[in-house]
N, C-alpha and C positions, 0 to 999 in steps of 0.2 A: 504494500500500500504506500503510494507516494504521498507525503504530507501536503496538505493544502498550502502551507507556508512556503514550501519549495516551489510548488506550481505558481504561486503568486510572484515569488521572486524571479522565477524564470520568465514569466510573461512581462515583468517589468524590465528585463534586460534585453529581450529580443524586440525587433521592430517587425510588425506584421507585414509592412510593405516589402521589406527585404525578403521575408519568407515567401510571400505570394509571387513576387517577381521572379523567383527561381523557376516558376512554372507558367505564369500568365504574363503576357505583355500588358503593362499598365501605362497610362498617361495621366498627367496631373490635370485635375478639373476642380478648380476652386481650392478648398482645403483638403479634398479627398483625391484618391486615384481611382480611375475607372478602366474597365477592360471588358472583353468578351467573356462571358461566364464559362468556366471550364466544366460545368456540371450539366449544361444543356446547350443545344444548338441555337445560336442566335446571330443576327447580323448587326444589330444595334447594341452597343455596350449597355448593359444594365447591372453589371457586377461592380460594386463599389467597395473600396477599402479605405477605412478611416484611420489615419495615423494618430489622431488625437484620442480616439476611442479604442484603438488597437482591436478593431473588429471589422469583419467583412460581411456583406449582405448582397444578395442578388434580388433585385426587384422584379425579375422575370420569373424565376422558379422558386424563390423564397428561401434558398439555403443561406445559412449565416453561422457565424461562430468566431472563435478567437484563433490564434496561430496554431494551437494544438489541434483544434477541431478541423482546421483546414488541411493539415497534414494527414489526419486520420481519413478525411473524406477523399482527398485528391490522390494520395499515395497508397491508399488502402492499408494504412498502418494501424496496428493496435494502439491502444492508449499509451502503454508503457514505451513502445517503440517510438511513437511520435514525440513523447517527452524526451527520450534519449537523443533523438535527432536534433531537437531544438537545444537541448543542454550542451551537446557537443559544439554547436555553433557559438554558444555563449561562453564556452570554456568552463562549464559547470559539471559536477559529478552528481548523478542522480543517487539519492540515498538508497542504500540497499539494492540498487538496481544492477550493479556489476559484480561479478565474482571477485572476491578479494584474493590477493596473493597470500601464500602461506605466512609471510611476515606480517601482513596487515591483519590477517585472521588471528594470529597469535597475539598481536598488540591489542586487538579488540577484546580478546578474552581477558586480558589483564586490566582493562579499563572498566571499572564498575559503572553501572548506569547512574547518571548524575541524580536523577529523581530518586532512585532507590537509596542512594547515598544520603541525600537530604532527609529522606524519611527515617533512615537509621539514626541520623544525628538527632532528629526530633524525639524519637523514642528514647534515646540516651538522656537527653535533657529532661524529659518528663519523668523518667525513672529517678534521676538525681533529685528532682524536686521532692519526691516522697522521702528521701534520705536527709533532707535539710530542714530541720525545725526552724532555723532562722529565716529561710526563704518562705516557709509556710506561714510563719508568724507575720512576716511582712505583708503577704497577700491578705491574710485575715485582717490585719490592721488597716488595709485599704478597703475592707468590706467585701471582699470577693468570697464567694462560696466555692466548694469543690466542684459543683455542677458547672459554674461558669468557667472555672479553670480548665475543666475537661472539654467543654464546648469549644474553647479557643486553643486547646492543646498547649497550655502554658507549661513551661519547664524551668529548669535552673541550670546554669553553667557553673560548675564548681570553681572555687578559688584555687586553681591549679594551672600551671603553665601548659601542661600536656594531658589534661583530663581525657580528651578524646582518644588518646592512645589505648585506653582500656577498652574502648568499643571498636576501634579500627585497628586490627592487628598490623596492617600495612600503613603505619602512620606516615611513611615517606611517599605514599601515593600522591602523584601530582594532582589528581582530581580533587583532593581535599583543599589544595590551594586554589584550584580553578573555580570551585563553588564558594570560596570565601570563608570556609570554616577554619582554615589554618593559614598563618602568615609565615613566609620564609624571608629572613633578613638577608643582608648582603653577604654575611659570612656563611650562609647556607643553613643556619639554625632555624628550627621550626618551633612554633608555639601556637596555642589556640587563640583565635581572634577574640572569643567571648570568654570572660572569666568573671566569676562572682557577680553574675547578672541574672535577673529574671528574664526568661527567654520567651518571646512571642513569635511563633512560626507565621510566616507570610505565605499565603496560599494563592495559587492562580485560580482562574475561573473554573477549572476542572477539579479543584480541591487538592492539587498536588503541592507539596512544599517546595518553594523556590528561593526562600531566603529567611532571614531571622532579624528580629529587632531585639536588642538586649537593654534592659534598664537596670542601672546600678541600684543596689539596695540602700546604701548609705550615701552620705554627701560625697560629691566628687564630680569630675568632668572627664569625658562627656556624660551627661545624664543618660542619654540614649545613644546607642551605637547600632548601626544598621549593616547588613551585608553589603559588600561592594557590588558594582555592576558585574554580572556574570553571564554565561551563556543562557542561564535560566531566568535571570532577574534583571529587569530594567525598571528603575524606580519611577520614571516618568509615565509608565503605562499601568502600574499596579496600584492597588489600594488595600490597605490592611482591613481585614474583617469583612470584605465584600461577600465571599461565599456564605458566611454565617448570617449576613444581614439581608441577603437577597429576598427571602420570603417576607420579612418584616417590611422591607421597602415596598414590595408590591401591595401588601395589605394597607400600609399607611399612605401610599401614594407619594411618599416623601423620602428624601435621603439627606442625611446630615453629615457634613464633612468637618471633622475635628482635627486637632493637631497632634494628638498623642495616642499611643496604644492603650494606656490606662484609661483615657477618656472613653474609648470605644467599649472596653470590657465593663467599666463602671456603669455606663449608661445602659448596657445590656442587663446588668445586674438589677437595675431599677425598672426594667421593662421597656426601655427605649432601645429597641433592637435594630433600628434602621440607621445606625451611625457607622461611618468608615473613617479611615485616617489616611492622609498622604504620608509618604515614606521618607521623611527627612528631605523633601524637595518641594519646590513651589508647585502650585497647581498648574497642570498642563492642559492643553486643548483635548488631549486624549482622555484625561480624567473627566472633564466636563461633558464631552460627547458620550462617553460610556455611561455616566450617571443619568444624563437626560434621557437616554434610551430606556432606563429602568424605572424612572420615577416621573411623576407629574409636577414635582416641586423640588428644587435643589436649594439647600440652606447651608451656607458656610458659617462655621462658628470659630471666632477668633477672640483672643484676649483683648481687653479694652485698652491696653497700653500702646505705646508708639510702634513697637515691633509688630503687634497684632494688627494694627491698622495698616501698616506697610504691607504685610502679607495679604490682607484683605484687598488692598488696592491692586496688587498683582493678580489676584484671582478675578477681580472685576475686569481688568484689561483683557485677560484671556477669555472671559465669558461673553464680552460684548458682541462679537460676531456670531456666537453660537446660541445666544439667548432667543428662544422662540416666543411668539406672542402668547401662546396658550400654556406655557410652563414657566411660572415665575421663578426667578433666582433671588434669594434673600441673603442678608448678611446679619448675623447675630453677634453682638458684642456684649460680653458679660462684664460685670463690674471689675475694676482693676484689682488684681490679686486673686481673682476667681478663674477657674476653668470648669468645663462641664463636669468633671469628676467631683470637685469640691462643691460646686453649686448644687448639684442634684442631691448630694448627701445632706447638705445643710437645709435645703428648701423643699426637697421632694420632687417626684416626677411631674405632678400637675403644674407646679410653679415653673418648672423648667420648660415643659411643653407649651405653656402659655407664652413664655418668652420666644420660643421657636416660632410660634404662629404669628407673633407680633413683630418679628424681626424686620429690619429695614429692607425694602425692595432694592433691586439693583439701581433703579432710577433715583430713588431717594438717597442712597449712599453716594452715588455719583454727584448729584447736585449739591448735597451737603458738603462734600469735600471741595468742590469747586468754589462754592460760596464762601467757605472758610478762608480761602486764599485770596479773596477779592473784596474790595470795598464797593458794594453795589450802590452806595450813596453818592458816588462820584462818577463822572463820565469816563474817567480813566479806568476806574475799577470795573465798570460794566464792559468796557472794551476788552479789558484783560479777561474777564469772565467769558465773553463770547469767543475770544481767541483760544482759550484753554478748552472750551467745550467742543470746538470744531472737530479735532481729530477723533474724539471719542464718539461723537454722533455719527461720523462718517463710517465707523467700524460696524455700526448696528445694522443687521440684516433684517430683523423682524420689522415689517412696515408700520404696524400700528404702534408698537413700542417706540419706534423712532419718531413717529408723528407726535405722540404724546410728549416726548422729551423736547421736540422742536418747539411745540406750543409753550411749554413751561420756560424754556430758555428765552424765547422771545419776550415773554412777560417780565422775567427777571432782568433781562438786558434792556428793557424798554424799547424794543424794536418792533416795527410793524410786521404783521404776518406776511405782507407782500415782499418784504426785504430780507426776511430771515434765511430763506433758502439760498439766496445769493451770498449772504455773509458767511454762511456755514459751508459754502461751496459744495452743495449736495448735488450729485449727478441726477439729471433728469432721465426719465425713461426714454430709450431710443425711439426716434420717430418711426423707424421701420417696423417696430414691434406691433403696431396696430394694423398697418396696411402691409401685410406680409405676402410674399409670393405664394402662389398656390401650386400644389403638386399637380402635374397633368393627369396622374392616374387616379386621384381621389380628391374629394373636397375635404379640407381640414375642418374638424368640428369647431363650431363657434361657441366655445365654452371657456369659462375661467379655469376649469380643471385642465383643459388642454394646454392653456398657457403655462400653468404650473408644471405640467408634465414635460413639455418641451424645454423649459428652462432648467428643470431639475436634472434632466439627462445631460446637460452641459456642466453641471456642478452638483455632484451627488451629496456634498456636505450640506446642501440646503434641505435635505430630508428631515432634519431635526424640526423644521418649521411646519411640517404637514400636520394639520389637526383633523383627524378623521371625522369629528363631529360636525365640521363646517363644510364638508364636501357634499356635492349634490349626489344623492344615491342613484343607483341603477344607470350609471353612465360608464362606458367602457374606459374612459380616462380615469374615472374614480377608482375602478377596479385595478387599473395599472398602478396608480399612485399608492394604493393600499398594499399591493403586492410588493412594490419596491420598498416601501416602509417596513414591511414585515421582514424582508430579506436583510435589510440593514440593521434592524433591531436584533435579529438572530445572530448576526456576525459578531465575532470577538473584537475585531478591529475594523478600520475603514474599508468599505467594499469598493473594489475597482469596477469599471464598466464591463470589462470582459468576464469577470467572475459573476457579476450580476446577471448578465445575459445567459451564462451557463446555468445559473441557479433557476432562472425563469424558463428554461427549456421545458417544453411540454405544458406550460401554463397557458391558459386561454387568453391571457392578456398580452402575450408576447408580441403578437402582430401589431397591436396598438402601440406598444413600446417602440417597436422598430420604425413604425411610421412617424412617431413623434421625434425619434432620434434623427431621422432623415430630414424632417421638416425643420428641426432646429439647425441642421447644417445648411439648409437652403437659406435660412435667415442669417447665416454666418455669425452665430452667437459666439462671443468670447465670454470669459468669466464675468466681466463687469456688466455686459449686456444681459447675460442670463440672470444675474442677481437683481438687476433693475426690473426686468420683466417679471421675475418671481415676486418681488416686493409689490409691484403694481397689481398683480393678480390677487395677492393676499389681501391688499387693501380693498379691492373690489368685492372679494368674497365677504370681507367683514361688513362692507356697506350692504351687500345683499342680505346678510344675516340680520343686521340691525333693522333693515326695512321690513323683513318678515316679522320680527318681534314687534315693531311699531304697528303693523297691520293687525296682528293678533290682539295687541293691547287696545287699539282703536275700537275693535269690535266688542270689547268687554268694559268700556268706560261706564262706571255707574256711581262714582263719587268724586268729591274734590281731590281726595288723596290719589285716586287713579289718574286724574287729570294732571296733577303735579308730576307724578312719575312719567306720564306720557310726554309732558313738555320737556323734562330733563333728558329723556332718551332721544327725543326729537332734536334737541339742541346739539347733543353729541353726534347724532347722525348727520346733521347739516354741516357741522364743523369738519367731519371726516370727508364728506363729499366736497366741501369747499377747498380742502387741503390737497386734493388729488391733482397732480400735475396735469396741465392742459396740453393739447397737441395742435 
């Protein structure tokens, strides 16, 4: 079985145009290459190869696929042979696909499986915890029960320079250094990385141990020590406690990101099981994307001191382009000197969760920070405020959130609505997006969902902003959008276009997806144009939704209270319509 990760890496390294040109004469046509289809007889080229999507499609006979699929279809190769052929072109070796030499086989026998090695280390640390009254008392003093310690597989690294030697007979094995359990100094001497620390195993999405975090029992520095980057462990992609929190996240519809391992386990002890922690690194786009796929609300919790607010600001900057309209991102700041662990012990679960629910939204935190640095009572202060706000607003992809922020910034900066877009240098929707060329073989659907779909296929990261509840049901484009969203949510990491097409093979929506992909190419969408088109369609969908709500409410007016609500909703609706860029 060839790993998906290898297949993805292979497809990233080869160019499908080079692959196809070995067998088919192609010529440049716009952003794509076209030629006579090798799979059916034709006189007019209908076979298209996209270098940007790394995908081929024939609009005559309907065949399509990535570079691997092309070799399988054209050269009648099996899957493994097609992968081998491409791998040889890229100078890559297919895992487990070629017979090893006797020397390689012998070396492989001597190398323990890295995952099994980490599992063995975890078992060792857990066994050592049972032997250490001091470590047990420390955990009890932090209020942890044996049940929570077992759930998070907490252990203890003895205060011994080579404690692991008792569990690993071959302490000189290079794999122990490779996975970060052992350090080898310049003189070649070896010693355990973790000593006299409570050990928190870090698990990947499949529940396998990939690293450790160790907390010192007494005073000392560093308080926390993490595994280094290894073949198994990449800090910027992983989150502590995520496998244990997954069910609670789905139930609560919320995920809470905290700063320490003890915060995670302490919150779980008090019934707040939807918390995870970053691993000694700043929040990354991978963290945010991964969590937004799991939850309807993302809350960052930071200390209220200067360091905590600095970390929160970094998380905000990462979150701006990823924040969707329908999934709020919040920032919780606890009183100075408090962290989630101490706060929930002192005030209880209900008080803590009340603070979580009332946490500042992303927009509130952004505006508060900008206002704190500017004197809005002076013209110079307001000019500085607008200048500082500009790059942050430009990053926001969610159209309604961006519109709301623009309105608030205009009010705070005392700028007219007609001038604010120009001052913030916000891109307008491309003029061609409304009057687009038509495909000769079919009429493009005239729907907002179609606009979303064509733009999404130019930039799959926009999938985070798709809200199923706002899409028009029983449309082919809606079915396609939901299928793409499902595939992206199921993936561990970001999905590439070729792998998405492979995943949708056999799905009834694939034909719609392929038509939308070609339609987007006819429009010559680049990333900026795709995002602009996508934002415009989302705003229009929001207007459609608000109009429907107004129509429903108009038919039920029966009191002054109803009329007040109707007028408020109508005002918001008219503002949204009025802010839509004209063409």
